[in-house]
C-alpha positions in Angstrom: -8.3 23.6 17.8 -12.0 23.3 17.9 -12.4 27.1 18.3 -10.1 27.8 15.4 -12.0 25.4 13.1 -15.3 26.9 14.3 -14.2 30.4 13.4 -13.0 29.3 10.0 -16.4 27.6 9.5 -18.3 30.8 10.3 -16.1 33.0 8.1 -16.4 30.5 5.2 -20.2 30.5 5.6 -20.3 34.3 5.4 -18.0 34.3 2.4 -20.2 31.7 0.7 -23.3 33.9 1.2 -21.5 36.9 -0.3 -20.2 34.9 -3.3 -23.7 33.5 -4.1 -25.2 37.0 -3.9 -22.5 38.3 -6.3 -23.4 35.8 -9.0 -26.1 36.7 -11.5 -29.0 34.4 -12.2 -29.4 32.5 -15.4 -32.3 34.7 -16.7 -30.9 37.9 -15.3 -29.2 40.5 -17.5 -27.4 42.1 -14.5 -25.8 40.8 -11.4 -25.1 42.8 -8.2 -22.4 44.7 -10.0 -24.5 46.1 -12.9 -25.1 45.1 -16.5 -22.9 42.6 -18.3 -21.2 45.2 -20.5 -19.8 47.3 -17.6 -16.1 47.6 -16.9 -16.4 45.8 -13.6 -13.9 43.0 -12.7 -16.8 40.6 -12.1 -18.6 41.3 -15.4 -16.5 39.2 -17.9 -16.9 35.5 -18.7 -13.6 34.7 -17.0 -14.9 36.4 -13.8 -17.9 34.1 -13.8 -15.6 31.1 -14.0 -13.5 32.5 -11.2 -16.4 33.2 -8.9 -17.9 29.8 -9.7 -14.6 28.0 -8.8 -14.2 30.1 -5.6 -17.8 29.3 -4.6 -17.0 25.6 -5.1 -13.8 25.9 -3.1 -15.5 27.6 -0.2 -18.3 25.0 -0.2 -15.6 22.3 0.1 -14.0 24.1 3.1 -17.5 24.3 4.7 -18.0 20.5 4.1 -14.6 19.7 5.6 -15.1 21.9 8.7 -18.6 20.4 9.2 -17.1 16.9 9.3 -14.3 17.9 11.6 -16.7 19.7 14.0 -19.1 16.8 14.0 -16.4 14.2 14.7 -14.8 16.4 17.3 -18.1 16.9 19.2 -19.0 13.2 19.0 -15.6 12.2 20.6 -16.2 14.4 23.6 -18.9 12.1 24.9 -22.6 12.2 25.1 -23.8 14.4 27.9 -26.9 16.4 28.4 -28.0 19.3 30.6 -30.9 17.2 31.7 -28.5 14.6 33.2 -27.6 17.0 35.9 -31.1 18.0 36.9 -32.5 16.4 40.1 -36.1 15.4 39.9 -38.0 16.5 43.0 -39.8 13.7 44.8 -43.3 14.5 45.8 -44.6 13.2 49.1 -48.1 11.8 49.2 -50.2 11.7 52.4 
Protein backbone atom coordinates (compact mmCIF):
# COMPACT_ATOMS: atom_id res chain seq x y z
CA UNK A 1 0.00 0.00 0.00
CA UNK A 2 2.85 2.35 0.88
CA UNK A 3 4.56 1.75 -2.48
CA UNK A 4 1.35 2.39 -4.43
CA UNK A 5 0.70 5.69 -2.66
CA UNK A 6 4.35 6.67 -3.10
CA UNK A 7 4.12 6.04 -6.87
CA UNK A 8 0.88 8.06 -7.06
CA UNK A 9 2.61 10.85 -5.16
CA UNK A 10 5.58 10.95 -7.56
CA UNK A 11 3.31 10.92 -10.63
CA UNK A 12 1.16 13.70 -9.15
CA UNK A 13 4.27 15.79 -8.49
CA UNK A 14 5.41 15.43 -12.10
CA UNK A 15 1.93 16.25 -13.40
CA UNK A 16 1.78 19.34 -11.19
CA UNK A 17 5.11 20.59 -12.54
CA UNK A 18 3.86 20.13 -16.12
CA UNK A 19 0.57 21.88 -15.38
CA UNK A 20 2.30 24.87 -13.83
CA UNK A 21 4.62 25.16 -16.82
CA UNK A 22 1.65 25.05 -19.22
CA UNK A 23 -0.01 28.05 -17.60
CA UNK A 24 0.85 31.50 -18.83
CA UNK A 25 1.93 34.21 -16.44
CA UNK A 26 -0.21 37.25 -15.63
CA UNK A 27 1.94 39.68 -17.59
CA UNK A 28 2.71 37.25 -20.39
CA UNK A 29 0.97 37.44 -23.74
CA UNK A 30 1.82 33.86 -24.59
CA UNK A 31 2.05 30.65 -22.61
CA UNK A 32 3.91 27.54 -23.57
CA UNK A 33 1.46 26.82 -26.41
CA UNK A 34 1.83 30.13 -28.22
CA UNK A 35 -0.10 33.36 -28.36
CA UNK A 36 -3.57 33.79 -26.93
CA UNK A 37 -5.27 33.94 -30.37
CA UNK A 38 -4.02 30.54 -31.58
CA UNK A 39 -6.34 27.62 -32.24
CA UNK A 40 -4.83 25.59 -29.44
CA UNK A 41 -7.06 23.78 -26.95
CA UNK A 42 -5.26 25.49 -24.08
CA UNK A 43 -5.61 29.01 -25.46
CA UNK A 44 -9.24 29.86 -24.64
CA UNK A 45 -10.60 31.28 -21.40
CA UNK A 46 -12.37 28.01 -20.58
CA UNK A 47 -9.06 26.18 -20.95
CA UNK A 48 -7.48 28.46 -18.37
CA UNK A 49 -10.26 27.57 -15.95
CA UNK A 50 -9.83 23.86 -16.70
CA UNK A 51 -6.06 23.95 -16.16
CA UNK A 52 -6.50 25.96 -12.97
CA UNK A 53 -9.03 23.48 -11.59
CA UNK A 54 -6.86 20.53 -12.63
CA UNK A 55 -3.84 22.12 -10.93
CA UNK A 56 -5.84 22.57 -7.72
CA UNK A 57 -7.04 18.96 -7.88
CA UNK A 58 -3.54 17.60 -8.34
CA UNK A 59 -2.33 19.79 -5.46
CA UNK A 60 -5.02 18.26 -3.22
CA UNK A 61 -3.91 14.76 -4.26
CA UNK A 62 -0.33 15.66 -3.35
CA UNK A 63 -1.43 17.00 0.04
CA UNK A 64 -3.43 13.85 0.81
CA UNK A 65 -0.61 11.51 -0.24
CA UNK A 66 1.87 13.55 1.83
CA UNK A 67 -0.30 13.13 4.91
CA UNK A 68 -0.76 9.41 4.28
CA UNK A 69 2.94 8.82 3.74
CA UNK A 70 3.88 10.81 6.84
CA UNK A 71 1.38 9.00 9.06
CA UNK A 72 2.39 5.62 7.64
CA UNK A 73 6.09 6.21 8.26
CA UNK A 74 5.49 7.48 11.81
CA UNK A 75 3.55 4.32 12.69
CA UNK A 76 6.42 2.07 11.63
CA UNK A 77 8.42 3.13 14.65
CA UNK A 78 11.39 5.31 15.14
CA UNK A 79 14.63 3.64 14.20
CA UNK A 80 17.89 4.95 12.93
CA UNK A 81 20.85 3.52 11.11
CA UNK A 82 23.04 4.87 13.89
CA UNK A 83 21.26 2.65 16.42
CA UNK A 84 22.88 -0.44 14.87
CA UNK A 85 26.44 0.93 14.82
CA UNK A 86 28.80 -0.35 17.47
CA UNK A 87 31.12 2.24 18.93
CA UNK A 88 34.67 0.93 19.21
CA UNK A 89 36.14 1.17 22.69
CA UNK A 90 39.65 2.54 22.77
CA UNK A 91 42.06 1.02 25.23
CA UNK A 92 44.36 3.37 27.09
CA UNK A 93 47.74 2.31 28.50
